[in-house]
Phi, psi and omega in degrees: 000141176237130178238134172236147183204157173302140183299138183304323178299319179293320182291319180296335180260015175093007180285152179228151174287134178236160183214163179256128178279167179303327178279007176093348182280162183260131174252158184232138177248118175302149186233160171244150180280126174233101181292160183305321183297328181293318178294318181293316177298319180295318180296314180297319181291340177258010180059038174254151176250130175282116179274320181202155167229120183252123175271130177253129184254153175289129176225178183298328179295316178296317178302313181292317183298324181266004177066034177270111184239354186287161176300322179299311182291326177293333180288351179277354181302131179097350179268154180291139179245321183219158172235134179243122182254133174243124184226154176225163182286132178287152180280000000 
């Protein structure tokens, strides 16, 4: 199983998941903070094994792809943006 979510550090500091609508405008999805321990506990409770957790960081490519050009958004380069969890069913 693969789960992706906004990185807990980004959510804790007020970040939101954003997306581009068909008409080109940017939409925002409010987020809740889900710390790593919450995922691990949920996995264990569901008899899943956490295989990996991948932190995805903001880089210049992401800034360009989403049309983020302000100095504030550019200052986010290098910070975590998303977390990807890879889990499998425990034996």
